C-alpha positions in Angstrom: 111.7 -52.9 18.6 108.6 -52.6 16.3 106.2 -55.6 16.6 106.5 -57.0 13.1 103.9 -59.8 12.9 105.7 -62.0 10.4 108.7 -64.3 10.2 111.2 -65.0 7.5 110.2 -67.4 4.7 113.3 -69.6 4.4 114.4 -71.0 1.0 117.8 -72.6 0.7 117.8 -72.1 -3.1 117.4 -68.3 -3.1 119.9 -65.6 -2.3 119.3 -64.1 1.2 118.3 -60.8 -0.4 115.5 -62.5 -2.3 114.3 -64.4 0.7 114.0 -61.2 2.7 112.3 -59.5 -0.3 109.7 -62.3 -0.6 109.1 -62.2 3.1 108.5 -58.4 3.2 106.5 -58.4 0.0 104.2 -61.1 1.4 103.8 -59.2 4.6 102.8 -56.1 2.7 100.4 -57.8 0.3 98.6 -59.8 3.1 98.3 -56.7 5.3 100.7 -57.8 8.0 102.5 -54.6 7.2 100.1 -51.7 6.8 100.3 -48.6 4.6 102.2 -45.9 6.4 104.1 -48.4 8.6 107.8 -47.6 9.1 110.4 -50.3 8.2 113.7 -49.7 10.0 116.7 -51.7 8.7 118.2 -52.5 12.1 114.9 -53.7 13.6 114.1 -55.8 10.5 117.6 -57.3 10.6 117.1 -58.3 14.3 113.6 -59.6 13.7 114.6 -61.8 10.7 118.0 -62.8 12.0 120.0 -61.4 9.1 122.5 -58.5 8.5 121.3 -55.1 7.3 122.8 -55.6 3.8 120.1 -58.0 2.5 117.4 -55.9 4.2 118.7 -52.8 2.4 118.8 -54.6 -0.9 115.3 -56.0 -0.4 113.9 -52.6 0.4 115.3 -51.2 -2.8 113.6 -54.0 -4.7 110.3 -53.2 -3.0 110.6 -49.6 -3.9 110.9 -50.6 -7.6 107.6 -52.4 -7.2 106.1 -49.3 -5.7 105.3 -51.1 -2.4 107.6 -48.9 -0.2 109.1 -45.5 -0.3 112.7 -45.0 0.9 113.1 -41.8 2.9 116.8 -40.6 3.5 117.8 -41.0 7.2 114.3 -42.1 8.1 114.1 -45.7 6.6 111.4 -47.0 4.5 107.6 -46.6 4.6 104.9 -48.9 3.3 103.0 -47.2 0.5 99.2 -47.2 -0.1 97.6 -47.0 -3.5 95.8 -43.8 -4.4 92.5 -43.8 -6.2 94.4 -42.6 -9.3 96.9 -45.5 -9.0 94.1 -48.0 -8.9 92.2 -46.5 -11.8 95.4 -46.4 -13.9 96.3 -50.0 -13.1 92.7 -51.2 -13.9 92.8 -49.3 -17.2 96.0 -51.2 -18.1 94.6 -54.4 -16.8 91.5 -54.1 -19.0 93.6 -53.6 -22.2 96.0 -56.4 -21.3 93.1 -58.8 -20.3 91.4 -58.1 -23.6 94.6 -58.9 -25.5 95.3 -62.0 -23.3 91.9 -63.5 -24.0 92.2 -62.8 -27.7 95.5 -64.6 -27.9 94.2 -67.4 -25.7 91.3 -67.9 -28.2 94.0 -68.8 -30.8 96.6 -70.6 -28.6 95.0 -72.3 -25.6 95.2 -76.1 -25.7 92.2 -78.3 -25.0 93.8 -79.5 -21.8 94.2 -75.9 -20.6 90.6 -75.2 -21.5 89.5 -78.0 -19.1 91.8 -76.5 -16.5 90.2 -73.1 -17.0 86.7 -74.7 -16.4 87.9 -76.3 -13.2 89.5 -73.0 -12.1 86.1 -71.2 -12.6 84.5 -73.8 -10.4 87.1 -73.0 -7.7 86.3 -69.3 -8.1 82.6 -70.0 -7.5 83.3 -72.1 -4.5 85.7 -69.5 -3.0 83.3 -66.6 -3.5 80.6 -68.6 -1.6 82.9 -68.9 1.5 84.7 -66.5 3.8 88.3 -67.2 3.1 89.5 -64.0 1.5 92.9 -65.2 0.5 91.3 -68.3 -1.1 89.0 -66.0 -3.1 92.0 -63.9 -4.4 94.1 -67.0 -5.2 91.2 -68.7 -7.1 90.5 -65.7 -9.2 94.3 -65.2 -9.8 94.6 -68.8 -10.9 91.7 -68.4 -13.4 93.4 -65.4 -15.1 96.9 -66.9 -14.9 95.8 -69.9 -16.9 94.6 -67.5 -19.6 97.7 -65.4 -19.7 100.1 -68.4 -19.5 98.4 -69.9 -22.6 99.0 -66.8 -24.8 102.7 -67.7 -25.6 103.6 -64.0 -25.0 106.3 -63.9 -22.3 106.3 -60.1 -22.2 102.6 -59.9 -21.7 102.8 -62.4 -18.9 105.6 -60.4 -17.2 103.7 -57.1 -17.4 100.5 -58.5 -16.1 102.4 -60.2 -13.2 103.8 -56.8 -12.2 100.3 -55.2 -12.3 98.8 -58.0 -10.2 101.4 -57.4 -7.5 100.3 -53.8 -7.3 96.6 -54.6 -7.1 96.7 -57.8 -4.9 97.0 -56.0 -1.6 94.1 -53.7 -2.4 91.9 -56.6 -3.7 92.7 -58.7 -0.6 91.6 -56.0 1.8 88.4 -55.2 0.0 87.3 -58.7 -0.7 86.6 -58.7 3.1 83.7 -56.4 2.3 80.7 -58.5 1.0 79.2 -57.3 -2.2 80.8 -59.1 -5.1 77.9 -60.2 -7.3 78.7 -63.9 -7.8 76.2 -64.4 -10.6 77.8 -61.6 -12.6 81.3 -62.9 -12.2 80.2 -66.5 -13.1 78.4 -65.2 -16.2 81.4 -63.1 -17.3 83.9 -66.0 -16.7 81.6 -68.3 -18.6 81.5 -65.9 -21.6 85.3 -65.8 -21.6 85.5 -69.6 -21.4 83.0 -70.1 -24.2 84.8 -67.6 -26.5 88.2 -69.4 -25.9 86.6 -72.8 -26.4 85.0 -71.8 -29.7 88.0 -69.8 -30.9 86.1 -66.5 -31.0 88.8 -63.8 -30.3 86.4 -60.8 -30.9 83.8 -62.1 -28.5 86.5 -63.1 -26.0 88.0 -59.6 -26.1 84.6 -58.0 -25.5 83.9 -60.4 -22.6 87.2 -59.6 -21.0 86.5 -55.8 -21.3 83.1 -56.3 -19.7 84.7 -58.3 -16.9 87.3 -55.7 -16.0 84.7 -52.9 -16.4 82.6 -54.6 -13.7 85.6 -54.9 -11.4 86.6 -51.3 -12.0 83.1 -50.0 -11.1 83.0 -52.2 -8.1 86.4 -51.1 -6.9 85.5 -47.4 -7.3 82.3 -47.9 -5.5 84.3 -49.3 -2.5 86.6 -46.3 -2.6 83.6 -43.9 -2.5 82.2 -45.9 0.4 85.2 -45.3 2.6 
């Protein structure tokens, strides 16, 4: 049996299919399952102690999220993101980030602005350390506060789906030192100031600048490989 280095994430309130889905998705996003790795239903069922039915259903859900590819009679295979995939996702992310900050300038409460400032401090602290997952989670939290304040449920849903596609790549490449902490701090500060002072145009421009930096950094990593 394949040596799958993860165990099932139990949750008594979720259907078994969703528990298996969350377990496999977490394993893919954190690199416990690598691009190209084969996922066989019978081996996964034995490893996780479930029948093949929730495994099969979970793999179909993962295929919808573009994390695996189902191959007839060969099982599933963990997908990698191509350079084109990453560029396309970052282009969308830039447009949605710009809209999100613009809406946050109008809708974010004073309480959430204070939370955003604390979240930025967490980002700075995480970038100064070596815990890659902590870095990714801190940055994710900063942007989640912005999007959750927009009041636009569809926007929140779309950005969540994009984040799932990018998280695995971001996590792997955060291990490579090179993120310019001062640039990220400056860009986050511009975004916070625009939201606090209710300046949607300035906020939108700051968000575009932020994603442009991340795009250039990500592409430079791709060219380094």
